[in-house]
C-alpha positions in Angstrom: 104.0 93.7 91.5 100.9 91.9 92.7 102.1 88.6 91.4 105.6 89.1 93.0 104.1 90.0 96.3 101.8 86.9 96.2 104.9 84.8 96.0 107.0 86.8 98.5 104.6 88.1 101.2 107.5 88.8 103.5 109.3 91.1 101.1 108.5 94.8 100.6 109.3 96.6 97.4 109.7 100.4 97.0 109.4 101.5 93.4 110.2 105.1 92.5 109.3 106.0 88.9 110.9 108.8 86.9 109.5 109.4 83.4 111.5 111.1 80.7 109.7 112.8 77.8 110.7 111.3 74.4 109.9 112.1 70.7 110.8 109.9 67.8 111.2 112.8 65.4 113.5 115.2 67.2 113.5 118.5 69.1 112.3 121.1 66.6 109.0 122.8 67.5 106.0 123.0 65.1 103.4 125.7 65.2 101.4 125.5 68.4 97.8 124.4 67.8 98.7 122.6 64.5 95.8 120.5 63.3 96.0 116.8 63.9 95.5 115.1 60.5 97.2 111.7 60.6 95.5 108.8 62.3 97.2 105.8 64.0 96.0 103.8 61.0 97.9 106.1 58.6 101.0 105.7 60.7 100.7 101.9 60.8 100.4 101.8 57.1 103.5 103.9 56.6 105.4 101.9 59.2 104.5 98.7 57.2 106.0 100.0 54.0 103.5 102.5 52.5 102.8 100.3 49.5 99.9 97.9 48.9 96.3 98.0 49.9 95.7 100.5 52.8 92.7 98.7 54.2 94.3 95.3 54.1 97.5 96.4 55.8 95.7 98.3 58.5 93.4 95.4 59.2 96.4 93.1 59.6 98.0 95.6 62.0 94.8 96.1 63.9 94.3 92.3 64.2 97.8 91.9 65.6 97.2 94.7 68.2 93.8 93.2 69.1 95.5 89.8 69.9 98.2 91.4 72.0 95.7 93.7 73.7 93.3 90.9 74.6 96.0 89.3 76.8 96.2 92.5 78.8 92.6 93.4 78.8 93.1 96.3 76.3 90.9 97.0 73.3 92.8 99.2 70.8 91.2 101.7 68.4 93.5 102.7 65.5 91.3 105.6 64.4 92.7 108.1 66.8 94.1 111.2 65.2 97.6 112.5 65.8 98.7 109.1 67.0 102.2 109.5 65.5 104.8 112.1 66.3 105.2 113.3 62.7 102.2 115.6 63.0 102.3 116.5 66.7 104.9 116.4 69.4 102.5 116.1 72.3 104.3 118.7 74.3 101.2 119.7 76.3 100.5 116.1 77.3 104.1 115.6 78.3 104.0 118.8 80.3 100.8 117.7 82.0 102.3 114.3 82.9 105.4 116.0 84.5 103.1 118.5 86.3 100.9 115.8 87.7 103.9 114.3 89.4 103.9 117.3 91.8 100.6 115.9 93.1 101.4 112.3 93.1 99.1 111.7 90.2 101.6 111.0 87.4 101.1 107.3 86.9 97.3 107.6 87.3 97.2 110.4 84.7 99.5 108.4 82.3 97.2 105.4 82.5 94.1 107.5 81.8 95.7 109.3 78.9 96.8 105.9 77.4 93.2 104.6 77.8 91.7 107.6 76.1 94.2 107.8 73.3 94.7 104.2 72.4 91.3 102.7 73.3 88.8 105.5 72.9 90.2 107.4 70.0 90.5 110.6 72.0 93.9 112.1 71.1 96.4 113.1 73.7 97.2 116.0 71.4 93.8 117.5 72.0 93.1 119.9 74.9 89.7 118.3 75.7 91.4 114.9 76.2 94.0 116.3 78.6 91.2 118.0 80.6 89.2 114.8 80.8 92.1 112.8 81.9 93.1 115.3 84.6 89.6 115.6 86.0 89.2 111.8 86.0 92.3 111.3 88.2 91.3 114.1 90.6 93.4 117.1 89.4 91.7 120.4 89.9 90.1 121.5 86.6 90.7 125.2 87.0 94.4 124.7 88.0 94.9 122.3 85.1 93.4 124.7 82.6 95.7 127.5 83.9 98.7 125.3 83.7 97.9 124.3 80.1 97.3 127.9 79.1 101.0 128.7 80.0 104.3 127.3 79.1 105.5 125.9 82.4 107.7 122.8 81.9 107.8 123.2 78.1 111.5 123.8 78.2 112.0 120.6 80.2 110.1 118.6 77.6 112.1 120.0 74.7 115.3 119.5 76.5 114.4 115.9 77.2 113.4 115.3 73.5 116.9 116.6 72.5 118.9 114.8 75.1 117.3 111.4 74.8 117.9 111.3 71.1 121.2 113.2 70.7 123.0 112.5 74.0 121.5 109.3 75.3 121.1 107.8 71.8 117.8 106.1 72.6 116.2 104.8 69.5 113.2 102.9 70.7 110.5 103.1 73.4 109.6 102.1 75.9 112.9 101.7 77.7 112.9 100.7 81.3 116.0 101.0 83.5 115.9 99.7 87.1 118.6 100.6 89.6 119.1 99.0 93.0 121.3 101.5 94.9 121.7 99.2 98.0 123.9 96.9 95.9 125.3 99.7 93.7 123.6 98.2 90.7 123.0 101.6 89.1 123.2 103.0 85.6 121.5 103.4 82.2 121.4 106.5 80.1 120.2 108.8 82.9 122.5 107.9 85.8 126.2 107.6 86.3 127.2 103.9 86.6 127.6 102.3 89.9 129.9 99.4 90.8 127.6 97.1 88.8 125.2 97.9 86.0 121.4 98.5 86.3 118.7 96.2 84.9 117.3 97.1 81.5 114.1 96.1 79.6 114.0 97.2 76.0 110.5 97.5 74.5 107.2 96.3 76.0 107.3 93.3 78.3 104.6 91.0 79.6 103.9 90.0 83.2 106.2 87.0 83.1 109.2 89.2 82.0 108.8 91.8 84.8 108.1 89.1 87.4 111.4 87.4 86.4 113.1 90.8 86.7 111.8 91.4 90.2 112.9 87.8 91.2 116.3 88.6 89.8 116.6 91.9 91.7 115.5 90.1 94.9 118.1 87.4 94.4 120.9 90.0 93.8 119.8 92.1 96.7 120.0 89.2 99.1 123.4 88.2 97.7 124.6 91.8 97.9 125.8 91.9 94.3 124.7 91.9 90.7 125.4 88.5 89.2 125.6 88.5 85.4 124.6 84.9 84.6 122.1 83.4 82.2 119.1 84.7 84.2 120.5 88.2 84.0 121.3 88.1 80.3 117.9 89.5 79.1 118.3 92.5 81.4 121.9 93.7 80.5 122.6 97.2 79.4 123.8 98.1 75.9 125.7 100.9 74.0 125.4 103.6 76.7 127.1 101.5 79.4 130.6 102.4 80.4 133.0 101.6 83.2 132.6 104.0 86.2 135.3 106.5 86.8 137.4 106.1 89.9 135.5 108.9 91.7 132.1 107.3 90.7 133.2 103.9 91.9 134.4 105.3 95.2 131.2 107.2 95.7 129.2 104.1 94.9 131.1 102.1 97.5 130.5 104.8 100.1 126.8 104.8 99.4 126.7 101.0 99.6 128.5 101.1 103.0 126.1 103.6 104.3 123.1 101.6 103.1 
């Protein structure tokens, strides 16, 4: 965003973020308070084939992460426990992220949890980590503790786990979908399609990729339509895309006219 604004000081961008809880392993609860046994290193070893020398494989994976992290100013620590969903579904952390959104703290909390979990080996599956993150971003400690003691938003997390896998057919994360309602470029797995499709980034992207995406959306916004040319090719939708129904197309045209 900073890079884009430096290049376009006369352009304002309003970005509204909606997060959807996701789990790789499904929507079946495990016993609450289950002990976190597996480390991120264990998960990396299994991901790389579960055969061969453990130390060598994890060192290789760690070196790759270090190289990627260095470019973004992130120092990874693969010793964190419960780093993979096989042992813990992180329902409390997902609940807390949703709850923090009520106070305008969702993105701040997510950034702090990521730093604690992936850089300081303090698992997001542990109550102490959640409390530390909440207090760091300015959430009231007593209110946070009361919230975590209950089950508020747990149903929303489980429902999201189920729908993202079974209904939306999402198989990898992160998945970013950008919609620009002013030109009816709307869609992705969570919204009915507009006249044109939304903009999609599958997996992690670097600064150059997202800057290119913002430039593309600016171009299309000024033109008043989504143009699917070579520049747009990296940001096209995939298997969930469908043609809008007549009613959806009419509604999209009405919204565009009002905008």
